HTML snippet that shows the backbone in 3Dmol.js (N, CA, C, O; Angstrom):
<script src="https://3Dmol.org/build/3Dmol-min.js"></script>
<div id="view" style="width:600px;height:400px;position:relative"></div>
<script>
const pdb = `
ATOM      1  N   UNK A   1     -66.847   2.684-148.263  1.00  0.00           N
ATOM      2  CA  UNK A   1     -67.819   2.335-149.248  1.00  0.00           C
ATOM      3  C   UNK A   1     -67.446   2.949-150.581  1.00  0.00           C
ATOM      4  O   UNK A   1     -67.871   4.055-150.915  1.00  0.00           O
ATOM      5  N   UNK A   2     -66.671   2.239-151.315  1.00  0.00           N
ATOM      6  CA  UNK A   2     -66.245   2.727-152.618  1.00  0.00           C
ATOM      7  C   UNK A   2     -67.336   2.586-153.668  1.00  0.00           C
ATOM      8  O   UNK A   2     -67.431   3.404-154.583  1.00  0.00           O
ATOM      9  N   UNK A   3     -68.151   1.560-153.539  1.00  0.00           N
ATOM     10  CA  UNK A   3     -69.189   1.298-154.521  1.00  0.00           C
ATOM     11  C   UNK A   3     -70.537   1.725-153.946  1.00  0.00           C
ATOM     12  O   UNK A   3     -70.910   1.286-152.858  1.00  0.00           O
ATOM     13  N   UNK A   4     -71.270   2.572-154.662  1.00  0.00           N
ATOM     14  CA  UNK A   4     -72.553   3.083-154.180  1.00  0.00           C
ATOM     15  C   UNK A   4     -73.567   1.970-153.981  1.00  0.00           C
ATOM     16  O   UNK A   4     -74.509   2.136-153.207  1.00  0.00           O
ATOM     17  N   UNK A   5     -73.402   0.845-154.654  1.00  0.00           N
ATOM     18  CA  UNK A   5     -74.349  -0.258-154.504  1.00  0.00           C
ATOM     19  C   UNK A   5     -74.010  -1.140-153.308  1.00  0.00           C
ATOM     20  O   UNK A   5     -74.798  -2.014-152.947  1.00  0.00           O
ATOM     21  N   UNK A   6     -72.867  -0.929-152.698  1.00  0.00           N
ATOM     22  CA  UNK A   6     -72.452  -1.717-151.539  1.00  0.00           C
ATOM     23  C   UNK A   6     -73.013  -1.064-150.283  1.00  0.00           C
ATOM     24  O   UNK A   6     -72.496  -0.043-149.830  1.00  0.00           O
ATOM     25  N   UNK A   7     -74.068  -1.646-149.718  1.00  0.00           N
ATOM     26  CA  UNK A   7     -74.694  -1.066-148.540  1.00  0.00           C
ATOM     27  C   UNK A   7     -74.336  -1.814-147.264  1.00  0.00           C
ATOM     28  O   UNK A   7     -74.838  -1.479-146.191  1.00  0.00           O
ATOM     29  N   UNK A   8     -73.476  -2.821-147.366  1.00  0.00           N
ATOM     30  CA  UNK A   8     -73.082  -3.579-146.186  1.00  0.00           C
ATOM     31  C   UNK A   8     -72.433  -2.648-145.173  1.00  0.00           C
ATOM     32  O   UNK A   8     -71.531  -1.878-145.503  1.00  0.00           O
ATOM     33  N   UNK A   9     -72.900  -2.732-143.953  1.00  0.00           N
ATOM     34  CA  UNK A   9     -72.309  -1.937-142.890  1.00  0.00           C
ATOM     35  C   UNK A   9     -72.937  -0.570-142.720  1.00  0.00           C
ATOM     36  O   UNK A   9     -72.492   0.199-141.869  1.00  0.00           O
ATOM     37  N   UNK A  10     -73.960  -0.239-143.499  1.00  0.00           N
ATOM     38  CA  UNK A  10     -74.617   1.054-143.305  1.00  0.00           C
ATOM     39  C   UNK A  10     -75.446   1.011-142.032  1.00  0.00           C
ATOM     40  O   UNK A  10     -76.053  -0.008-141.702  1.00  0.00           O
ATOM     41  N   UNK A  11     -75.462   2.127-141.327  1.00  0.00           N
ATOM     42  CA  UNK A  11     -76.255   2.215-140.113  1.00  0.00           C
ATOM     43  C   UNK A  11     -76.908   3.590-140.039  1.00  0.00           C
ATOM     44  O   UNK A  11     -76.475   4.537-140.694  1.00  0.00           O
ATOM     45  N   UNK A  12     -77.964   3.680-139.224  1.00  0.00           N
ATOM     46  CA  UNK A  12     -78.674   4.944-139.089  1.00  0.00           C
ATOM     47  C   UNK A  12     -79.454   4.924-137.792  1.00  0.00           C
ATOM     48  O   UNK A  12     -79.868   3.863-137.326  1.00  0.00           O
ATOM     49  N   UNK A  13     -79.654   6.085-137.214  1.00  0.00           N
ATOM     50  CA  UNK A  13     -80.389   6.201-135.963  1.00  0.00           C
ATOM     51  C   UNK A  13     -81.887   6.198-136.259  1.00  0.00           C
ATOM     52  O   UNK A  13     -82.360   7.062-136.998  1.00  0.00           O
ATOM     53  N   UNK A  14     -82.655   5.241-135.697  1.00  0.00           N
ATOM     54  CA  UNK A  14     -84.085   5.201-135.971  1.00  0.00           C
ATOM     55  C   UNK A  14     -84.824   6.448-135.503  1.00  0.00           C
ATOM     56  O   UNK A  14     -85.854   6.803-136.076  1.00  0.00           O
ATOM     57  N   UNK A  15     -84.315   7.116-134.474  1.00  0.00           N
ATOM     58  CA  UNK A  15     -84.987   8.335-134.004  1.00  0.00           C
ATOM     59  C   UNK A  15     -84.868   9.452-135.028  1.00  0.00           C
ATOM     60  O   UNK A  15     -85.710  10.349-135.046  1.00  0.00           O
ATOM     61  N   UNK A  16     -83.853   9.425-135.876  1.00  0.00           N
ATOM     62  CA  UNK A  16     -83.748  10.404-136.954  1.00  0.00           C
ATOM     63  C   UNK A  16     -84.874  10.179-137.953  1.00  0.00           C
ATOM     64  O   UNK A  16     -85.434  11.137-138.486  1.00  0.00           O
ATOM     65  N   UNK A  17     -85.208   8.918-138.207  1.00  0.00           N
ATOM     66  CA  UNK A  17     -86.323   8.596-139.097  1.00  0.00           C
ATOM     67  C   UNK A  17     -87.632   9.091-138.484  1.00  0.00           C
ATOM     68  O   UNK A  17     -88.454   9.686-139.181  1.00  0.00           O
ATOM     69  N   UNK A  18     -87.831   8.852-137.188  1.00  0.00           N
ATOM     70  CA  UNK A  18     -89.033   9.325-136.497  1.00  0.00           C
ATOM     71  C   UNK A  18     -89.141  10.844-136.636  1.00  0.00           C
ATOM     72  O   UNK A  18     -90.209  11.365-136.958  1.00  0.00           O
ATOM     73  N   UNK A  19     -88.036  11.555-136.393  1.00  0.00           N
ATOM     74  CA  UNK A  19     -88.036  13.013-136.487  1.00  0.00           C
ATOM     75  C   UNK A  19     -88.391  13.465-137.904  1.00  0.00           C
ATOM     76  O   UNK A  19     -89.202  14.374-138.083  1.00  0.00           O
ATOM     77  N   UNK A  20     -87.794  12.842-138.893  1.00  0.00           N
ATOM     78  CA  UNK A  20     -88.061  13.192-140.288  1.00  0.00           C
ATOM     79  C   UNK A  20     -89.533  13.005-140.638  1.00  0.00           C
ATOM     80  O   UNK A  20     -90.148  13.884-141.242  1.00  0.00           O
ATOM     81  N   UNK A  21     -90.099  11.856-140.257  1.00  0.00           N
ATOM     82  CA  UNK A  21     -91.497  11.571-140.575  1.00  0.00           C
ATOM     83  C   UNK A  21     -92.419  12.549-139.841  1.00  0.00           C
ATOM     84  O   UNK A  21     -93.347  13.087-140.443  1.00  0.00           O
ATOM     85  N   UNK A  22     -92.176  12.782-138.559  1.00  0.00           N
ATOM     86  CA  UNK A  22     -93.033  13.685-137.796  1.00  0.00           C
ATOM     87  C   UNK A  22     -92.948  15.110-138.344  1.00  0.00           C
ATOM     88  O   UNK A  22     -93.963  15.803-138.420  1.00  0.00           O
ATOM     89  N   UNK A  23     -91.760  15.548-138.723  1.00  0.00           N
ATOM     90  CA  UNK A  23     -91.603  16.887-139.306  1.00  0.00           C
ATOM     91  C   UNK A  23     -92.369  16.985-140.615  1.00  0.00           C
ATOM     92  O   UNK A  23     -93.072  17.966-140.856  1.00  0.00           O
ATOM     93  N   UNK A  24     -92.237  15.971-141.461  1.00  0.00           N
ATOM     94  CA  UNK A  24     -92.951  15.974-142.741  1.00  0.00           C
ATOM     95  C   UNK A  24     -94.463  16.017-142.517  1.00  0.00           C
ATOM     96  O   UNK A  24     -95.165  16.781-143.180  1.00  0.00           O
ATOM     97  N   UNK A  25     -94.961  15.212-141.600  1.00  0.00           N
ATOM     98  CA  UNK A  25     -96.398  15.201-141.329  1.00  0.00           C
ATOM     99  C   UNK A  25     -96.878  16.555-140.805  1.00  0.00           C
ATOM    100  O   UNK A  25     -97.933  17.042-141.211  1.00  0.00           O
ATOM    101  N   UNK A  26     -96.111  17.154-139.911  1.00  0.00           N
ATOM    102  CA  UNK A  26     -96.480  18.470-139.376  1.00  0.00           C
ATOM    103  C   UNK A  26     -96.489  19.531-140.475  1.00  0.00           C
ATOM    104  O   UNK A  26     -97.354  20.408-140.487  1.00  0.00           O
ATOM    105  N   UNK A  27     -95.526  19.452-141.398  1.00  0.00           N
ATOM    106  CA  UNK A  27     -95.493  20.403-142.519  1.00  0.00           C
ATOM    107  C   UNK A  27     -96.709  20.248-143.428  1.00  0.00           C
ATOM    108  O   UNK A  27     -97.095  21.187-144.124  1.00  0.00           O
ATOM    109  N   UNK A  28     -97.312  19.055-143.417  1.00  0.00           N
ATOM    110  CA  UNK A  28     -98.500  18.798-144.232  1.00  0.00           C
ATOM    111  C   UNK A  28     -99.787  19.176-143.485  1.00  0.00           C
ATOM    112  O   UNK A  28    -100.891  18.938-143.974  1.00  0.00           O
ATOM    113  N   UNK A  29     -99.628  19.768-142.296  1.00  0.00           N
ATOM    114  CA  UNK A  29    -100.792  20.204-141.520  1.00  0.00           C
ATOM    115  C   UNK A  29    -101.359  19.145-140.598  1.00  0.00           C
ATOM    116  O   UNK A  29    -102.399  19.359-139.974  1.00  0.00           O
ATOM    117  N   UNK A  30    -100.691  18.010-140.502  1.00  0.00           N
ATOM    118  CA  UNK A  30    -101.147  16.953-139.599  1.00  0.00           C
ATOM    119  C   UNK A  30    -100.536  17.171-138.221  1.00  0.00           C
ATOM    120  O   UNK A  30     -99.590  17.942-138.063  1.00  0.00           O
ATOM    121  N   UNK A  31    -101.076  16.495-137.250  1.00  0.00           N
ATOM    122  CA  UNK A  31    -100.629  16.687-135.870  1.00  0.00           C
ATOM    123  C   UNK A  31    -100.233  15.360-135.238  1.00  0.00           C
ATOM    124  O   UNK A  31    -100.970  14.829-134.407  1.00  0.00           O
ATOM    125  N   UNK A  32     -99.075  14.814-135.622  1.00  0.00           N
ATOM    126  CA  UNK A  32     -98.652  13.539-135.032  1.00  0.00           C
ATOM    127  C   UNK A  32     -98.359  13.711-133.546  1.00  0.00           C
ATOM    128  O   UNK A  32     -97.845  14.745-133.121  1.00  0.00           O
ATOM    129  N   UNK A  33     -98.687  12.704-132.771  1.00  0.00           N
ATOM    130  CA  UNK A  33     -98.445  12.743-131.330  1.00  0.00           C
ATOM    131  C   UNK A  33     -97.511  11.602-130.971  1.00  0.00           C
ATOM    132  O   UNK A  33     -97.775  10.447-131.304  1.00  0.00           O
ATOM    133  N   UNK A  34     -96.434  11.920-130.300  1.00  0.00           N
ATOM    134  CA  UNK A  34     -95.440  10.923-129.923  1.00  0.00           C
ATOM    135  C   UNK A  34     -95.924  10.122-128.720  1.00  0.00           C
ATOM    136  O   UNK A  34     -96.239  10.694-127.677  1.00  0.00           O
ATOM    137  N   UNK A  35     -95.982   8.816-128.861  1.00  0.00           N
ATOM    138  CA  UNK A  35     -96.252   7.946-127.733  1.00  0.00           C
ATOM    139  C   UNK A  35     -97.696   7.550-127.510  1.00  0.00           C
ATOM    140  O   UNK A  35     -97.959   6.696-126.663  1.00  0.00           O
ATOM    141  N   UNK A  36     -98.652   8.134-128.236  1.00  0.00           N
ATOM    142  CA  UNK A  36    -100.047   7.783-127.987  1.00  0.00           C
ATOM    143  C   UNK A  36    -100.378   6.358-128.409  1.00  0.00           C
ATOM    144  O   UNK A  36    -101.256   5.726-127.821  1.00  0.00           O
ATOM    145  N   UNK A  37     -99.687   5.848-129.416  1.00  0.00           N
ATOM    146  CA  UNK A  37     -99.949   4.477-129.859  1.00  0.00           C
ATOM    147  C   UNK A  37     -98.725   3.596-129.674  1.00  0.00           C
ATOM    148  O   UNK A  37     -98.627   2.537-130.294  1.00  0.00           O
ATOM    149  N   UNK A  38     -97.804   4.012-128.842  1.00  0.00           N
ATOM    150  CA  UNK A  38     -96.609   3.221-128.580  1.00  0.00           C
ATOM    151  C   UNK A  38     -95.342   3.931-129.016  1.00  0.00           C
ATOM    152  O   UNK A  38     -95.383   5.038-129.552  1.00  0.00           O
ATOM    153  N   UNK A  39     -94.235   3.285-128.780  1.00  0.00           N
ATOM    154  CA  UNK A  39     -92.915   3.825-129.098  1.00  0.00           C
ATOM    155  C   UNK A  39     -92.680   3.755-130.603  1.00  0.00           C
ATOM    156  O   UNK A  39     -92.679   2.661-131.168  1.00  0.00           O
ATOM    157  N   UNK A  40     -92.478   4.904-131.275  1.00  0.00           N
ATOM    158  CA  UNK A  40     -92.284   4.882-132.721  1.00  0.00           C
ATOM    159  C   UNK A  40     -90.897   4.409-133.152  1.00  0.00           C
ATOM    160  O   UNK A  40     -90.669   4.183-134.340  1.00  0.00           O
ATOM    161  N   UNK A  41     -89.974   4.256-132.216  1.00  0.00           N
ATOM    162  CA  UNK A  41     -88.620   3.846-132.587  1.00  0.00           C
ATOM    163  C   UNK A  41     -88.602   2.423-133.138  1.00  0.00           C
ATOM    164  O   UNK A  41     -87.826   2.131-134.048  1.00  0.00           O
ATOM    165  N   UNK A  42     -89.433   1.538-132.611  1.00  0.00           N
ATOM    166  CA  UNK A  42     -89.438   0.147-133.080  1.00  0.00           C
ATOM    167  C   UNK A  42     -89.888   0.052-134.542  1.00  0.00           C
ATOM    168  O   UNK A  42     -89.215  -0.610-135.332  1.00  0.00           O
ATOM    169  N   UNK A  43     -91.008   0.693-134.936  1.00  0.00           N
ATOM    170  CA  UNK A  43     -91.361   0.654-136.363  1.00  0.00           C
ATOM    171  C   UNK A  43     -90.324   1.351-137.244  1.00  0.00           C
ATOM    172  O   UNK A  43     -90.083   0.921-138.372  1.00  0.00           O
ATOM    173  N   UNK A  44     -89.710   2.422-136.739  1.00  0.00           N
ATOM    174  CA  UNK A  44     -88.670   3.100-137.519  1.00  0.00           C
ATOM    175  C   UNK A  44     -87.473   2.181-137.711  1.00  0.00           C
ATOM    176  O   UNK A  44     -86.894   2.130-138.796  1.00  0.00           O
ATOM    177  N   UNK A  45     -87.100   1.455-136.665  1.00  0.00           N
ATOM    178  CA  UNK A  45     -85.991   0.502-136.770  1.00  0.00           C
ATOM    179  C   UNK A  45     -86.348  -0.611-137.751  1.00  0.00           C
ATOM    180  O   UNK A  45     -85.496  -1.046-138.526  1.00  0.00           O
ATOM    181  N   UNK A  46     -87.600  -1.079-137.727  1.00  0.00           N
ATOM    182  CA  UNK A  46     -88.034  -2.125-138.659  1.00  0.00           C
ATOM    183  C   UNK A  46     -87.961  -1.630-140.100  1.00  0.00           C
ATOM    184  O   UNK A  46     -87.596  -2.386-141.000  1.00  0.00           O
ATOM    185  N   UNK A  47     -88.307  -0.365-140.321  1.00  0.00           N
ATOM    186  CA  UNK A  47     -88.205   0.212-141.663  1.00  0.00           C
ATOM    187  C   UNK A  47     -86.755   0.214-142.132  1.00  0.00           C
ATOM    188  O   UNK A  47     -86.469  -0.145-143.274  1.00  0.00           O
ATOM    189  N   UNK A  48     -85.842   0.616-141.255  1.00  0.00           N
ATOM    190  CA  UNK A  48     -84.430   0.622-141.620  1.00  0.00           C
ATOM    191  C   UNK A  48     -83.950  -0.782-141.961  1.00  0.00           C
ATOM    192  O   UNK A  48     -83.235  -0.970-142.945  1.00  0.00           O
ATOM    193  N   UNK A  49     -84.336  -1.766-141.158  1.00  0.00           N
ATOM    194  CA  UNK A  49     -83.941  -3.154-141.417  1.00  0.00           C
ATOM    195  C   UNK A  49     -84.481  -3.603-142.778  1.00  0.00           C
ATOM    196  O   UNK A  49     -83.776  -4.262-143.542  1.00  0.00           O
ATOM    197  N   UNK A  50     -85.737  -3.245-143.078  1.00  0.00           N
ATOM    198  CA  UNK A  50     -86.331  -3.614-144.362  1.00  0.00           C
ATOM    199  C   UNK A  50     -85.571  -2.986-145.527  1.00  0.00           C
ATOM    200  O   UNK A  50     -85.546  -3.540-146.626  1.00  0.00           O
ATOM    201  N   UNK A  51     -84.957  -1.840-145.289  1.00  0.00           N
ATOM    202  CA  UNK A  51     -84.166  -1.162-146.314  1.00  0.00           C
ATOM    203  C   UNK A  51     -82.716  -1.640-146.333  1.00  0.00           C
ATOM    204  O   UNK A  51     -81.910  -1.151-147.126  1.00  0.00           O
ATOM    205  N   UNK A  52     -82.381  -2.596-145.459  1.00  0.00           N
ATOM    206  CA  UNK A  52     -81.029  -3.139-145.418  1.00  0.00           C
ATOM    207  C   UNK A  52     -80.050  -2.275-144.645  1.00  0.00           C
ATOM    208  O   UNK A  52     -78.841  -2.350-144.864  1.00  0.00           O
ATOM    209  N   UNK A  53     -80.572  -1.452-143.737  1.00  0.00           N
ATOM    210  CA  UNK A  53     -79.739  -0.543-142.946  1.00  0.00           C
ATOM    211  C   UNK A  53     -79.858  -0.939-141.481  1.00  0.00           C
ATOM    212  O   UNK A  53     -80.956  -1.185-140.983  1.00  0.00           O
ATOM    213  N   UNK A  54     -78.734  -0.999-140.805  1.00  0.00           N
ATOM    214  CA  UNK A  54     -78.710  -1.411-139.403  1.00  0.00           C
ATOM    215  C   UNK A  54     -79.110  -0.244-138.500  1.00  0.00           C
ATOM    216  O   UNK A  54     -78.476   0.810-138.544  1.00  0.00           O
ATOM    217  N   UNK A  55     -80.163  -0.417-137.675  1.00  0.00           N
ATOM    218  CA  UNK A  55     -80.511   0.634-136.721  1.00  0.00           C
ATOM    219  C   UNK A  55     -79.459   0.695-135.610  1.00  0.00           C
ATOM    220  O   UNK A  55     -79.177  -0.312-134.961  1.00  0.00           O
ATOM    221  N   UNK A  56     -78.887   1.871-135.396  1.00  0.00           N
ATOM    222  CA  UNK A  56     -77.876   2.043-134.352  1.00  0.00           C
ATOM    223  C   UNK A  56     -78.081   3.389-133.689  1.00  0.00           C
ATOM    224  O   UNK A  56     -78.313   4.391-134.365  1.00  0.00           O
ATOM    225  N   UNK A  57     -77.996   3.414-132.369  1.00  0.00           N
ATOM    226  CA  UNK A  57     -78.221   4.646-131.619  1.00  0.00           C
ATOM    227  C   UNK A  57     -77.250   5.748-132.011  1.00  0.00           C
ATOM    228  O   UNK A  57     -77.606   6.926-131.998  1.00  0.00           O
ATOM    229  N   UNK A  58     -76.012   5.364-132.364  1.00  0.00           N
ATOM    230  CA  UNK A  58     -75.026   6.388-132.717  1.00  0.00           C
ATOM    231  C   UNK A  58     -75.195   6.915-134.135  1.00  0.00           C
ATOM    232  O   UNK A  58     -74.492   7.840-134.543  1.00  0.00           O
ATOM    233  N   UNK A  59     -76.120   6.334-134.883  1.00  0.00           N
ATOM    234  CA  UNK A  59     -76.426   6.876-136.205  1.00  0.00           C
ATOM    235  C   UNK A  59     -75.568   6.320-137.321  1.00  0.00           C
ATOM    236  O   UNK A  59     -75.114   5.177-137.266  1.00  0.00           O
ATOM    237  N   UNK A  60     -75.355   7.135-138.324  1.00  0.00           N
ATOM    238  CA  UNK A  60     -74.644   6.738-139.528  1.00  0.00           C
ATOM    239  C   UNK A  60     -73.171   6.507-139.215  1.00  0.00           C
ATOM    240  O   UNK A  60     -72.473   7.415-138.763  1.00  0.00           O
ATOM    241  N   UNK A  61     -72.711   5.297-139.457  1.00  0.00           N
ATOM    242  CA  UNK A  61     -71.335   4.895-139.133  1.00  0.00           C
ATOM    243  C   UNK A  61     -70.307   5.746-139.878  1.00  0.00           C
ATOM    244  O   UNK A  61     -69.281   6.115-139.305  1.00  0.00           O
ATOM    245  N   UNK A  62     -70.569   6.059-141.146  1.00  0.00           N
ATOM    246  CA  UNK A  62     -69.631   6.853-141.945  1.00  0.00           C
ATOM    247  C   UNK A  62     -69.529   8.283-141.410  1.00  0.00           C
ATOM    248  O   UNK A  62     -68.435   8.843-141.339  1.00  0.00           O
ATOM    249  N   UNK A  63     -70.655   8.865-141.038  1.00  0.00           N
ATOM    250  CA  UNK A  63     -70.642  10.216-140.465  1.00  0.00           C
ATOM    251  C   UNK A  63     -69.850  10.214-139.159  1.00  0.00           C
ATOM    252  O   UNK A  63     -69.047  11.115-138.920  1.00  0.00           O
ATOM    253  N   UNK A  64     -70.070   9.213-138.321  1.00  0.00           N
ATOM    254  CA  UNK A  64     -69.350   9.142-137.048  1.00  0.00           C
ATOM    255  C   UNK A  64     -67.849   8.954-137.277  1.00  0.00           C
ATOM    256  O   UNK A  64     -67.037   9.508-136.535  1.00  0.00           O
ATOM    257  N   UNK A  65     -67.474   8.175-138.301  1.00  0.00           N
ATOM    258  CA  UNK A  65     -66.050   8.006-138.605  1.00  0.00           C
ATOM    259  C   UNK A  65     -65.433   9.346-138.980  1.00  0.00           C
ATOM    260  O   UNK A  65     -64.335   9.675-138.531  1.00  0.00           O
ATOM    261  N   UNK A  66     -66.141  10.123-139.804  1.00  0.00           N
ATOM    262  CA  UNK A  66     -65.621  11.434-140.201  1.00  0.00           C
ATOM    263  C   UNK A  66     -65.528  12.379-139.013  1.00  0.00           C
ATOM    264  O   UNK A  66     -64.577  13.153-138.906  1.00  0.00           O
ATOM    265  N   UNK A  67     -66.514  12.320-138.116  1.00  0.00           N
ATOM    266  CA  UNK A  67     -66.478  13.147-136.903  1.00  0.00           C
ATOM    267  C   UNK A  67     -65.273  12.771-136.056  1.00  0.00           C
ATOM    268  O   UNK A  67     -64.550  13.648-135.584  1.00  0.00           O
ATOM    269  N   UNK A  68     -65.048  11.477-135.857  1.00  0.00           N
ATOM    270  CA  UNK A  68     -63.899  11.032-135.047  1.00  0.00           C
ATOM    271  C   UNK A  68     -62.575  11.436-135.697  1.00  0.00           C
ATOM    272  O   UNK A  68     -61.644  11.848-135.006  1.00  0.00           O
ATOM    273  N   UNK A  69     -62.492  11.320-137.015  1.00  0.00           N
ATOM    274  CA  UNK A  69     -61.276  11.743-137.723  1.00  0.00           C
ATOM    275  C   UNK A  69     -61.040  13.242-137.552  1.00  0.00           C
ATOM    276  O   UNK A  69     -59.911  13.681-137.330  1.00  0.00           O
ATOM    277  N   UNK A  70     -62.108  14.015-137.658  1.00  0.00           N
ATOM    278  CA  UNK A  70     -61.986  15.472-137.519  1.00  0.00           C
ATOM    279  C   UNK A  70     -61.573  15.851-136.094  1.00  0.00           C
ATOM    280  O   UNK A  70     -60.742  16.738-135.902  1.00  0.00           O
ATOM    281  N   UNK A  71     -62.149  15.186-135.106  1.00  0.00           N
ATOM    282  CA  UNK A  71     -61.771  15.454-133.716  1.00  0.00           C
ATOM    283  C   UNK A  71     -60.308  15.091-133.465  1.00  0.00           C
ATOM    284  O   UNK A  71     -59.608  15.798-132.741  1.00  0.00           O
ATOM    285  N   UNK A  72     -59.848  13.996-134.058  1.00  0.00           N
ATOM    286  CA  UNK A  72     -58.444  13.613-133.911  1.00  0.00           C
ATOM    287  C   UNK A  72     -57.542  14.669-134.543  1.00  0.00           C
ATOM    288  O   UNK A  72     -56.491  15.004-133.996  1.00  0.00           O
ATOM    289  N   UNK A  73     -57.954  15.189-135.687  1.00  0.00           N
ATOM    290  CA  UNK A  73     -57.186  16.242-136.354  1.00  0.00           C
ATOM    291  C   UNK A  73     -57.120  17.492-135.475  1.00  0.00           C
ATOM    292  O   UNK A  73     -56.063  18.114-135.363  1.00  0.00           O
ATOM    293  N   UNK A  74     -58.227  17.860-134.859  1.00  0.00           N
ATOM    294  CA  UNK A  74     -58.254  19.023-133.965  1.00  0.00           C
ATOM    295  C   UNK A  74     -57.342  18.789-132.767  1.00  0.00           C
ATOM    296  O   UNK A  74     -56.580  19.673-132.376  1.00  0.00           O
ATOM    297  N   UNK A  75     -57.425  17.590-132.185  1.00  0.00           N
ATOM    298  CA  UNK A  75     -56.557  17.275-131.036  1.00  0.00           C
ATOM    299  C   UNK A  75     -55.096  17.389-131.420  1.00  0.00           C
ATOM    300  O   UNK A  75     -54.299  17.939-130.660  1.00  0.00           O
ATOM    301  N   UNK A  76     -54.730  16.876-132.593  1.00  0.00           N
ATOM    302  CA  UNK A  76     -53.342  16.956-133.048  1.00  0.00           C
ATOM    303  C   UNK A  76     -52.889  18.405-133.175  1.00  0.00           C
ATOM    304  O   UNK A  76     -51.788  18.748-132.746  1.00  0.00           O
ATOM    305  N   UNK A  77     -53.716  19.245-133.751  1.00  0.00           N
ATOM    306  CA  UNK A  77     -53.356  20.663-133.931  1.00  0.00           C
ATOM    307  C   UNK A  77     -53.219  21.339-132.569  1.00  0.00           C
ATOM    308  O   UNK A  77     -52.252  22.064-132.335  1.00  0.00           O
ATOM    309  N   UNK A  78     -54.165  21.111-131.678  1.00  0.00           N
ATOM    310  CA  UNK A  78     -54.145  21.769-130.360  1.00  0.00           C
ATOM    311  C   UNK A  78     -52.939  21.322-129.552  1.00  0.00           C
ATOM    312  O   UNK A  78     -52.228  22.147-128.978  1.00  0.00           O
ATOM    313  N   UNK A  79     -52.706  20.004-129.507  1.00  0.00           N
ATOM    314  CA  UNK A  79     -51.621  19.496-128.679  1.00  0.00           C
ATOM    315  C   UNK A  79     -50.260  19.769-129.323  1.00  0.00           C
ATOM    316  O   UNK A  79     -49.265  19.885-128.608  1.00  0.00           O
ATOM    317  N   UNK A  80     -50.194  19.871-130.619  1.00  0.00           N
ATOM    318  CA  UNK A  80     -48.947  20.273-131.285  1.00  0.00           C
ATOM    319  C   UNK A  80     -48.620  21.719-130.923  1.00  0.00           C
ATOM    320  O   UNK A  80     -47.451  22.060-130.742  1.00  0.00           O
ATOM    321  N   UNK A  81     -49.625  22.561-130.817  1.00  0.00           N
ATOM    322  CA  UNK A  81     -49.426  23.973-130.477  1.00  0.00           C
ATOM    323  C   UNK A  81     -48.917  24.131-129.042  1.00  0.00           C
ATOM    324  O   UNK A  81     -48.219  25.097-128.732  1.00  0.00           O
ATOM    325  N   UNK A  82     -49.269  23.173-128.158  1.00  0.00           N
ATOM    326  CA  UNK A  82     -48.830  23.254-126.764  1.00  0.00           C
ATOM    327  C   UNK A  82     -47.378  22.837-126.587  1.00  0.00           C
ATOM    328  O   UNK A  82     -46.795  23.093-125.533  1.00  0.00           O
ATOM    329  N   UNK A  83     -46.782  22.203-127.587  1.00  0.00           N
ATOM    330  CA  UNK A  83     -45.418  21.694-127.439  1.00  0.00           C
ATOM    331  C   UNK A  83     -44.391  22.715-127.767  1.00  0.00           C
ATOM    332  O   UNK A  83     -43.195  22.434-127.689  1.00  0.00           O
TER     333      UNK A  83
END
`;
const viewer = $3Dmol.createViewer("view");
viewer.addModel(pdb, "pdb");
viewer.setStyle({}, {cartoon: {color: "spectrum"}});
viewer.zoomTo();
viewer.render();
</script>
């Protein structure tokens, strides 16, 4: 994503949105309860879709790419040391 306005392909975990909202509400002195009125993941996923972001269980695609790149770098260093 070279251009900040290019949001094609963005993804995010809807449960992260649920966690963020519940944490914010609790910090405001409210007492949200998970599951009393249904699964909050569906409305969180709908919010992401409305914002043009794809709901995905693995979360942010760019973050996962960086994690995979970093793990590959670690593997290269470790296995190079064994040779």
